N, C-alpha and C positions, 0 to 999 in steps of 0.2 A: 373511357370515355368518361365524363361526368357532362352528366343535362345540366344544362343554363335554362331556365327562369325564361319569355321575354324580354323585359330589359339584359340579360346579359349572365348575372346572376345565378355562381352556385349555386344547385338544390342538391348540391349533397358536398360532404369535407373531399378535399381531393385525398387518394388518397397518397401516405408517406411515398416517396422514391428514395431506392437504397443506392444509396453510395459507395461505399467500401467492407470488408469487411475485414477485423484482423485480426489477429494471431489464435486469441480463444475462442475465436469464430463467433465473435458477436458483432450485431450489424451498423453502420452508425449510415446515419438516411439521410437527405440532406433536412440542411438548417439544425443539424442538429452539430454538438461541439466535438470537442475526441482532440484529442493528442502527437503527436508524432517524438518516438524518439529521435534520436544519433544516424538511427543510419534511414532513415524517415522511415520510418513504420506505422500506422495510424494506430493509435490505441481509442477504447469506447471509454469515458468514466466505469461503467463500473467492469473492466479488467485495470483498475490499475493500483489493485490489491493481488490484483494472482501476477502481473510484473514485476513489482516489487516485491513480491512472496520467490518469485523464480532467480533473480539477479539473486536476493541474497544467500537462496540454497548453493546457487552455484559459485559463490565466491570458495574462494583460499583458505587457508587460516589465515596465511601473510596478506590477501588483500581484505579479508572480516577484520583485522585488527590492526590496520592500516586506516579504517572507515569510519571505527570506534578511536579510536590516536583524532581524526581527524570532527568525527563528534562534538571529544571534550575538553575542545575553545569555549566552547562557548558552556558559563556555568548552570545552563539550563539541561546541557544535560546527561555534565559530573551530576547533579540533584537527582536526574533520574536513575543513574547510575547505582548512586548508594542507596533510593531507596530500592533499587531492583537485588544488591548488596546486602543490605538489612530483613529483608524477608526471604531473603537466606538464608540468615544464617536462624532468622528463628521458626524458620522452617525447618529448620536443622535439628534445632536443640543450639541451645548455648552453652550448654557446657560439652556437649560432642563438638561441635565445635573447636570453641576455643581450646579441645583438650585437657577440663579443669575435673580436680579428684574432687572427693569428697575431703570434711575437717569436723570435728568438734571442736566444741570453745571452752 
C-alpha cells in the first residue's frame, strides 16, 4: 500500500503493475505500449526484433522468395537489394565474380 500525506498525496511513487508477459518473457506493465500479432499474442517493444528474426527464420525458401518479390515492388527496396549485390561482388572480388581472365596489351 502507498503511504500518503495528510492531503492524500502519495509520498512514494506507485510500483508499476504487471499486466502481461509476452512470448519472449518480457514483462508488459500497465500503461506500457505493446503490440498484438494476428493471433492476439502481445509483444513488448523490446521483443519486436526477436519476433521478426523468428519469423524470417521460419520461412521456407518459397515463402522467403515471395516476401522478397513483394518488397521489390518498391523502388527503395530495389535500391537496397542492388547495394547488397554490389557489396557482395566487391567482397568476393570482381575478377572472381565475373570469371575474368588476365590479358596483356
